[in-house]
C-alpha positions in Angstrom: 16.8 23.3 243.1 20.4 24.4 243.5 23.4 22.1 243.8 24.0 23.1 247.5 20.3 22.3 248.3 20.6 18.9 246.7 23.8 18.1 248.7 22.0 19.1 251.9 19.0 17.0 251.0 21.3 14.0 250.4 23.0 14.6 253.7 19.7 14.7 255.6 18.4 11.6 253.7 21.5 9.6 254.6 21.1 10.5 258.3 17.3 9.6 258.2 18.2 6.2 256.6 20.9 5.7 259.2 18.4 6.2 262.0 16.0 3.7 260.4 18.5 1.0 259.5 20.5 1.0 262.7 17.5 1.6 265.1 18.3 0.6 268.7 22.0 0.0 267.9 23.8 2.9 269.5 27.3 1.8 268.4 26.2 1.4 264.7 24.2 4.7 264.8 27.3 6.6 266.1 29.7 5.0 263.6 27.4 5.7 260.7 26.9 9.3 261.9 30.6 9.9 262.1 31.3 8.3 258.7 28.6 10.4 257.0 29.8 13.6 258.6 33.5 12.8 257.8 32.8 12.1 254.1 30.8 15.3 253.7 33.4 17.4 255.6 36.3 16.0 253.5 34.6 17.1 250.3 33.2 20.4 251.6 35.6 22.5 249.5 34.9 20.7 246.3 34.0 23.2 243.5 33.9 21.0 240.4 30.3 20.4 239.5 31.2 17.2 237.7 33.0 15.9 240.8 30.1 17.0 243.1 27.6 15.1 240.8 29.8 12.0 241.0 30.0 12.2 244.8 26.2 12.7 245.0 25.7 9.6 242.9 27.9 7.6 245.3 26.0 9.0 248.3 22.6 8.1 246.7 23.9 4.6 245.9 25.0 4.2 249.5 21.6 5.3 250.8 19.8 2.9 248.5 22.2 0.0 249.6 21.6 0.8 253.3 17.9 1.0 252.8 17.5 -2.2 250.8 20.3 -4.5 251.8 21.1 -4.1 255.5 19.4 -6.3 258.1 20.0 -5.9 261.8 21.2 -9.0 263.8 21.0 -9.3 267.6 23.2 -11.7 269.5 20.8 -14.0 271.5 23.2 -16.7 272.4 26.8 -17.7 272.1 26.5 -18.7 268.4 23.0 -17.4 267.6 21.9 -14.2 265.8 18.3 -13.1 265.7 17.6 -11.2 262.4 15.4 -8.2 262.6 14.3 -7.2 259.1 12.5 -3.9 258.6 9.0 -4.1 257.1 10.1 -2.3 253.9 12.6 -5.1 253.2 9.9 -7.7 253.3 7.7 -6.1 250.7 9.5 -7.6 247.7 9.8 -11.1 249.2 8.1 -13.6 246.9 7.6 -17.1 248.4 9.2 -20.0 246.5 6.8 -22.6 245.1 8.0 -26.2 244.5 5.1 -27.0 242.1 4.3 -23.9 240.0 0.9 -23.8 238.4 0.5 -23.2 234.7 -1.0 -19.9 233.6 -4.0 -20.2 231.4 
């Protein structure tokens, strides 16, 4: 796969992740869309393959961070937030046990 195709794939992946992470939050969706587009446009004329690889690594890291670390919160009251974690965030959640059992 050529470098241009990889860049386009990362661009699309970031937008898909944005849509999943900020679902039902129009303001966050729009802000993330603008930021992604601005970053890609500002580096559109980059020709150094080393710099492009570095920028792609940053983009991949951002996508991973968004996908694994961002939780939506909804204001329900004056001082109350309701957290709305996505199902894929809860998969690695291991419950804490006060009295662990010994393995045999």
